[in-house]
Steps between C-alpha positions, in 0.01 A plus 500: 500500500866591455685820580788570265750782538429734211771753584688641797679821593677654798451842656764689695304470826190357667210474252259733677222502238393336173226606258392392150390762251128473417575333164757261650774624269721631781589395852614782729729394786602747771821458696499625858816694407298714257531389134197359319561246222258455211520150349330361191240262637546238228882485488637669812704746293560818697344791313586777744645569842326796662695684772204486735538690827792628705522291816282223359181417313208367704210428268388469135163560333416480129225728375209263428341465157191701415169345608275486192181322600275783383391612150838620376660486159858408408567863414428607857697222669862580436751274674746719690872423505591265785546721804671379816481683833758443775517615861819533696691592811562849360137595565415512130276328250658471156332420169677318218430438132581130509529456123761774473653442843467870576400695807193715425400667828561520874267581788698603809294410806742597777767320698300192602541177305236428235412138573154445347354577157157416356348605166130568459378283208576710192201637311250367753247731662329307779215753514392432143394185319682632192875460506697807395838420342591867519476506881851582616687229689568574867776352716461494877830521689560458872802651677490480878167649615444676168287380210512673162313455173731554203444541128714307254695818420614521862274787603299472821125457455427498872675495836301326772478595866788321678408167659527466879765228457740387228321353198615139480297364207305626198250315282296642210153353461488307169164660412668840527283644775753563773847443633554343843780633721592300811670621816526384858141530621312429180439576133375813325309473172556801274290571192724446198327773297422794730745397778246527784502264796238231439535292814726410790546138603642481854742223594679521833832349398781519248432420134769361269318426173182601320321347200164533320325203347481535119122548519558795739281333764753411770775714649748295706786595729788283622581596857757516776280336766520239300186463289321597182205737515234515229264788427197524273506881485179526299307304765680613817593141580835376627650161586811402693715191437765427765721207603808583291852418619628852436419834343336484159678692223401288200156514333365410155151446353430270207331641191154372603519682837421171673839397635715716727859381556692623802837442664571545867661165572648184351173430320334706232148542636219508241160641594176446305343846458201389293152591620504651849875443532737276693349522847424148629697331219820305541782645288711296263857476633790463255817400688858625467803408709572864584296818533309608192643826364291558184172388343361583153201373305502507121336794329218320318554133588493300820855403592656633819874552551638501853857557619675426829811617680706199389469606133230247413231617258193280456206503258156384616155438352284657767174492303519120484611482863793294375851500643828594343531526122866604467801614705815700428786598731639854488857583611355723776166589655255661260409864546236529227287277277339642185300318231508638146164637376442186289598275797758312292802630694575534870765754603676450832726751672738390776686650793838449328387694191423196285209526256350179361228493237337159478271365232203293613447197278187290548 
């Protein structure tokens, strides 16, 4: 496999977040200074520069495409215009028509930074076997101890009871049933439809990252202590994997829900979550010369990208338990890795504001 530079760009500050539109046509890149650039995914041409947030932009989230696995017809499944949500240091969530490059709505959530956003799968009602494309999309936004559910027009659908501690990670269940909100001391699972508390998952330490497996079976946290903790919420089972060099901030599942990649040291640690999970299994260790700072599996294929503090980005074939497939060196440490929806392109954001988009050639 070869990695070739498809295009590159430079932001005016640290690349704090990257996100591909659901159709892969646009790459959104947020600068820590505030502006958000929208690039054409195929050419790198800049379509728009959105002003973002006063003080700085923290996070990006594209509204997901409508889920249409039920008996729907083309007439009832209209594709909405690409909508991008951003959260910032001004305590607001902003919504943008990405095609037009226009601001459409703002939800002011107070003075606390909005650092985490998570959309409920659009059109998906987890309580029904029939998917409803008319079900309104809902965006969950965390600002300090406060969690809000927002509609795409910026209005508030629900304001949750404040958490005991600052919310430090959000993750929407892929099946659409709930959203997980992590804080020091554990995780709360909130129903994504009626907004009631489903379950509390205690964890007596700090949590840095949270991810669901694509099959919605596993919920995993990366922790301060340092470790990863795995829950099977449906079965009231939990597992604990320790032995990391440092705190774990990097997590990614592959599309089969078997492989869990984690950072936390100079090796990317890969756990086999098939069957009863990783307990009693030796992880696969993928070495770097410096601490791993990002991990990302492809969307529907099996390659894993890992990045380290020296700017090295590596591509691995984890499913074959094979070593390195390709390497590229960035001008600075990577901040974000993002595969395009078709897995053909890998976007990399760096601390110095550089954006590389690489094409993977077999």
